N, C-alpha and C positions, 0 to 999 in steps of 0.2 A: 563275848572274845577277852579271857583271864591271863593276862602277861604272868601275872607274879600270884602268886596263892596268898602269902598277909602283907600289911606294907611294910613289914621290916625286909622282907625282898628287895624295896627300891635303894638302887643306890642311891647315897645322899653325896653329891659330892662337896668341894668347900665349899665354892663361890655355886652364886644361882645363875649357871650357864647349862645354855642348851647341853645334854650331852645323847649320846650315839649307842645306844646297848647293844652288841652284833648277840648275845649269848640269846638272851630275849629275843629277838628283834622291834624293839620299840626303840620309840625316843623319847626322851623326860623331855619335858618345854617347864623353865619357873612360870606360872603361874598364881596372884597371891601370893608370892614366899613361899612356896609346895614345889614340889616335882612333881609334877603328874604324866604319866605315863603313858604313851600313844601308840599301837602298832602300827609296824610303820605301814601296810596294804592299804590305809585309811590316807594312807597320806597322796595325795595326786603328785603336786611337784611343792620344789623347793627352790627359792630366785632369793640374792641376794648378791650386796656388794659393799662395798666398804666399811658402810655404817650399819646396812638393818639388814637382819635375814627376815623372810615372808614364808609364813609354809600354809599353803594351798589344801584344803581337804575335799576329800571325798564324798559330797551333799548327796543324797536322792533328792530327785524331781527335778533339779537340775536340765540344761540343752544337752550338756557333758553325758548324763546319767538318766535319759528318758525314759528308761524300761523302768528305774529303780522307784520304788511306790514307796510311800510314807508308811511304815510298819504302826510306826504310832503317833498319830499325829498331834499330842499333848505334846511329845520330848521336845528339845531345844538342837537343834545342830549347829554348832561350831565350822564355820564354812573357811575364816582366813584368819591368821593370826600375824604380828606381825613383833622386830624385837627388833630394838639397839643393842649396839658392840662399839666400843670404840677398839679393838682389838680385830683389824681386817682380814688377819690373817685366819685367827679366830673360824668368821665368818666364811672362809670361803674351806677353808675343814668343813667345818659344818656342814654345809652345801653335799662336797665329794663326799661324805660319808653320808649320807642320809641317801643321795642316789643310788651308792654300789650298793647297800644294803637294798636297799628296795627294787633292785636289778635282781639281785639276789634272792629277796624270797619270792619275785614275781616267776621265776626260771622254775624255781624249784616248786610251784603252786601249779604252773603249768606242766609240767610230768610226772608229777601223783596225778591232775588229775588223766590226763595220758595211761598211766599206768595205770588207773582204774579202768578205761574201754578196754584193754589188751584182754585176748582169751588165756583162760587158763589153759594152760602147758603141761606134760607132765614133765617131772624132771629126768635128767640125763643120766644114763647108767652108766658108771667109770671104769672100762676096761678095767680085767685083772691083771695083779704085778707076773703072774705067767704068762699074759701073752702083749706083746708091749703092740703100742699100738699103734693105726700108717698117720707119718707124721710127716708136714712139708713147715722145715724154717723160716727164719727171716720174712716174715711176708709183712704185708700192711692190708689197712683195710679200711671199705671203705662202706659208708660214713666213718669219717674217724672219729677217733673217743675225741669229749673236751679236753680243752686248757690247751697252753703255749705249745707243750712239748709233746713230741709225737714219738713211740718206741716201734718196734718191730717185732711182732710176735708169734705163736708157733699155731699150725690148725692140724688138730689132731682127730679122726674118726675112733671114735669110745661104742658102743655095741648098742644105743638108739639114734647115735647123733653126732656131729661136733661140737669142736671147743673150739674157740682162737680165746690162749690168753697171753699177756705182757704181763711188766712186771707187776703191773697195778691195778689193771683192769681185762677184762675176761668177758666173753659172752657164747651163749650154747645155742645152735639152729641143730632143730630134730630135727632127723628122716621124714614124721608125719606130716609136719608143716611146711614140708618143700616143696614147690608145685612145680618146676621146673629147673632142674641142673644144667650148667655152660661152661665149657671148656675151651678157653679162645688160646693158642698156643701165638707166640710172635713170629708174627709175618713182615710185615708192612707197618706193625704199631711197633711202641716201645714198654708194654707190656706182656709178658704173659700172667692169663686171670683165671680165675673158678668165683661163677659169680652165681646167687642164691636167689631165685628168684621165692616166695614165699604165701602161702594160703591168708596166713593171720599177721599181725605186726606186729614183731619184736620190738627193743627199745635197747639201741646200740647208744651206752652210754646217756645222753642225757636228749637223745631224737629216736622219735621213732620211725620204722621204714618198713619197707613190704622189700627188699632189694638189699639184699648181701656184698661184697664181694673181698677178695681178696685176693691180691696179684705183688708182681715182684718185678722191675727195671731190671729190665735186659740190658740197658748200658747208660750210661750217664746221659741226662737229659741236657744238663749245664757242664760246660767244659771250659777250661779256666785260658784265656784268649791270650796273655799278656805272657815274655816272656823266654815263646815259642820261636825257634828255628822256623824258616818256610822250607815247607813240605814238597814234593815231587809226588808225582806215581810211582815214579824206581826208589824210593826213598825207604829205605829196609826199615826203619824203626816203625815206620809209618803201615808198612806191606807190615811184620809183626803183632801189632796192635791192633790192626781191620783183624788178623786173623781170631788171636784172642776174643776181641767180643765178639767174633761167630761160633769160636766154640763155649765162649760163656753160654749164650743166648740157647745152641742146641742142648747144654747139659739144662740149661733150665727148662723146657720145654719137656723135655726126657722126662724128667724127675716129678714135672706134673700132668703127663701122661701114666707114668707109672702110676701117681696116688690115684688120677680117676679110674686106669682101668680095675683094681685094687678094693674101688672101691663099689665099680659096676660089678664084681666079682659078690660081695656082699649083698647087694641089693635084689641077688639073685636067687637068695635064701628064700627058704617058704613064710618065716615073715615079714620079709616085706618085698613080696612079689604081690600085691592087692596093693601093692603105692606104685608099681609103677615106673618108676624111676631109674632115669641114664645118662648120663652124663652124655649133653646135645653139643655137634661142634659148629660154626657157622660156618656154610656156604656162602666166598667170596664172590666165587663167579657168578650172583645174580647179586651180587650189592650194588648199590645207588646212593649216590648224594641226597641230602634234602636236610631239610631243618623244620622236626618232627617239636622241636619248643624252642627256646629264643637262637638260636645259633646251628650253623650248618654241621651236621653228622655223614659218617658213613655208615649208613641203616644194610647190612645183613639178616636174611634169612636165615632161617636153620629147618630141620626139617619138623617141628610142631611150631614156630614160633618167627617174630621178627624182632629183630631184635638191634640195638645200641648198647655196645657196654663197654665204650671206651671212654665215651666224657660224659661227666654229670650233669641233669638228674641224666640219669638211666632209661631205655625204652622195651619194652618186653612185652610183646601182645598173643595171645593165645589164638591159635588159628582156627580155632575151634570154635570160638571165642565169637569169629565175623561173620555180619550176617551178606554183605556183599561189601566192596571195593566201586569208588564210583570217580575217574577219573576226571578233572576237573581243568580249565582254559588248556585242551586237547583240538589245534586248531593248526590248518597251514602256514610256519611264518612263525611262529611261536618259540623263544629258547627253551620257556621250562614250562611244565604244567604242574596242578596240588592233584595229589592224593589224600581224599576221604575215604577213611574207614567207618564202615556202619556196625556197631553190634548186633549180638541178639538180642541184647538187655537193650531195650530202644530208650527206655528210662536214664544209658547211662551217655554221655559226652562223644561229638563226634571226636577221635580221633586225627588230628588233619598233617601233613606231611606235606607241608609247601617247596617251592622251587626247585623240584626235582627237570635234573637236565631231560629235553626232548630226546636226548640221546637213549637213555636208561626206555621209553618206553617202549620194545619190543620183550626189549629181557623180564619187563615187567609183568607184560600180559603173558610171556610165554611163561614166565613164573606162575602164576595163577592158575592158565589154564592146569600144570599139572599137579596145585595145590583141590585142583576143582574147588575155586573160589569164585562167585560169578561176578564181574563187573562191568561196568554200562563206564557211557562214554559222554564229555557234556564239554562244549564251548564254553562256556560260564558256570561263575560259580555259585553253589546252590545257599540259602537259608535254612540249614538243618535243624537247625531247632523248633522253624519253624513245623517245619515239616514233619517232623517226631512227634512233634505235640499234637499235632492234626488228626498222625499214624493213631497215636495213644490214645487220644479221647473218642474214634468210634474205631476200631482197630477191623469191624462185620464191612464197610464200608468200603476200606483202602482195597481190602481183599476181595469185593466186589470186583473193582476196577478193575482188576490185574494184577494189586500187589505195584510192587515194583518195577514195571512196563511200561510206567510212563516215564525211566528213565530210559528208554530204548527206542535210540533217533531214528538208528539205520529202519527199526521196523513201522518207526512211524513216516519216512518221508519214503520205503519201499511200496508202501500202502497208497499214500498218496500220489503217488505216482501209478502206481493198476487203475484208480480211478481215472485219470485224466488221459489216461487211452480208453477204456469203456465209454465215456464220451463223446468217441471221435462220431459212431456211429454206425450202421450198415453203408456198403457201397456196393449197387449190383454190378454185376460179371460185365453188362455187355456197354456201360460206360467206359469201365474196364478195357476195354478188348476196341472200346473206339479213340478213346484218349491215344491210344498205342497205334493206332494204324495212320492217326496222325500226326504224332508224334515221328515216325516211320517216312512218311510221305515228303516233311519237312525236312527230315534228314537228307533226301534222296536231294531234294530240287538243291539245298546248300550245297551240295555236292556238284552238283551239277555245274554250278554257276562259276566254283571253284575251280573247277577244273577249264571252261570256259576262260575265263582270266590267266591262269597259268597258259593260255596256251598262246592270246593274243600277248601277252608278257613276252615272252617266247621267242613271236613273230615278228615283232619290234627290235627286238635285239637282232635276230637275223642281219633284217635290212639295214640298220646301222651302222655307223662308220668310227673310226679311231682315235683320239684325239691327237695322234700326229698326222693323222692325212687332214683333215680339218685343218691345223695349222698351216700346211704346204699348200690348202686351195687357196686360204687369205692373202699368202702372203703372194703366189702368182697370182690372184685377183688387183692387188696394189700397186705390181711392177704393171701392168696393159695399162692401167688407170695413168701412169703416170705416162708411159711413152705416147700413149694417143694426145695429150693436153701435150704434149712440150713444142712450137712448130720451129720453123729450118732454122730460123735463123738463131734460134738459142740454141740449138746444135752446134751452128757453127762459131758460137760465142764461148763453149762450153771446150771443143778441141783446139779453139786457139788457144786460150789462159791454159790448156795443159801442155802444149806446145813450149811456150814460153817458160813456163815455170822447166821443163827439162834442158834446154839453153843457160847455162854458166857464166853473167855477165853483158848480155844481151843487151840490156840499158843505158844510155850515157850517164845519165843520173848518179845510177850504183857505180859504175865503173869510176868517176871523179870522186868521189867520195871516196870510194876507197883508196885510191893514189896518194888523199889529202893524210889520213889516217896515218901511208907507211913511212916508218924512221928512213929520212936525208942518204942513208947510203944507199939504200935500196931502189927512192928515184931514180937519182945519176942512173942506172944500172938501166934501170926500167925507160929511160930515153935512147 
C-alpha cells in the first residue's frame, strides 16, 4: 500500500509533531527523527489526553482480528505507539482529525465495495430537445442523499427510465429495473408519493437500496403555535386556510395522477410491453395495522403486492412470491394476532407482521380468499426457522407427509371427532325398542301419580276454611270459656262496681275532700 511515490512527496513539518495528511489519507508519526507515514485504515483507534497521544494499530492474529492470518511470519508488526506532548490542544486536535479521516475513508471503502456488487445496467437515454419529457417538480427523495443540506429535485421521464436531479446530486431509475410501481395519493396521509420497487440494487448517494420513493408533503407537518389568536369553528380565516389546504392537496394529487397516467401510456408501447409495468394503487378498504419491523404501521394490499409506503423502512411483498400465510395466536379472547408469510423460496426468511388487531381478522381472510392464497390458523407461534430447515433438508418426506396440512387444525379436529363416533359401536334395534317402551311406561306412571296428587290437593283446598273464619271461631271459644269459669258472686261484684262508678259523689270521703279544696266563698254558699 503505497501512499507516496517517493520520499520527497512526504510533507516535512517544521516541528516533529504528529500530522494528518487528508489528501493522501495518511497519518505522519515522528519516529527516530523522521516522519513515517501510516495509512489511516491501518489504525484501529486513537486515544489522547492532556499530555499523551496513544495510537493503536490493526494487528493480524489478535482477538480483534481473529480471521486475519500472518501472511509473513518473519515480519514485525507495530501494535501500539505512544507520544508525549506539552500542548493539550494539539493532542485533542490530532485525535479528532484522525477519527474523522478514518470515518471518511471507511465510508468511501464501503461504498466502493457496494458499488462493485451492483448489477451493470444500461445507460439512461435522454429525451430529445424537440420532445419535452414528463416532469414533476419540487419532490423529495427517500432514501435521502448524504449530507446535512437537503434539496428538492425534479423527476423526469426519459426514453428508457426516470432521472431525479437536484442542484448537485442525481439518480437514474431504468424501466427495465422496475419490478413494481405504486402511486399513493394523500387521503389520510400527509404525503403524495410515487414508489418504485426494483429488481436490482442501485446507489442513492452513498446508500444501496432496492426501494426509491419520490414524494411531496401536501401540508405543513409543523405549524407555529406562538402568537396565534384563538380560533373557533366559525372563524373565517380558519375556514379559508382549510379550503386552501384542500385545494393544494387536490392539485398535487391530480398532478401525480396525470404523471402516472402518462407514464402508463408510455409503458404500453411495444418496446416496454414485455416489462408488464403499470402504476398500482393501494386498496385502503383492506388495510390493517401491524408491526412489520419495529414500529406499528398501516399495511395496505394492492392488486399485486402487500405494501407499507409511508414509514421507512418500507414493506413491499409480491403476492406471486407467497407460498402460504399462517395466522398465529388466533383464539377466543385475544386482542391481537400475528401473521407469518412463508415465501416460495424456502431459503428466504419468514416475514412476520406482529400485533395485528383481532378486528381485522375477517377482512384479512377475505382478502386472502380473493387473492387465492392458502392460509392456516394456529393458537401458538411456530419456530419457522427450524421448520423450514427440516423441510429443505428432506423435501420428499415433507411432500409425502401431506405438505403444509400439518398446519390444518380443523382437519385434525374433524378426523379425531369422526374416530370417536366410530368407536361407540353398534347397538341392536330390539334393545332400542325395549328401552323406548320402558321410558314410555315410566313416563305414564309418573303422569298418573302427578294427577292423583293434584286431585288430593284440590279436595283439601275445598274442605279448608279461610283465616277470617278461623279467627272468629277462636274468639267465640275464648268468650265461652270465660263465662263458664266466672261465679255468681264475681258477677254481682262487677255489677256493683260498675253501678258505683256511674253515680257522682256517692262516697263520703270523696265529698269531704272536695269541700276542703274549695275556696272560702264557695264554702259558705254551699252551707
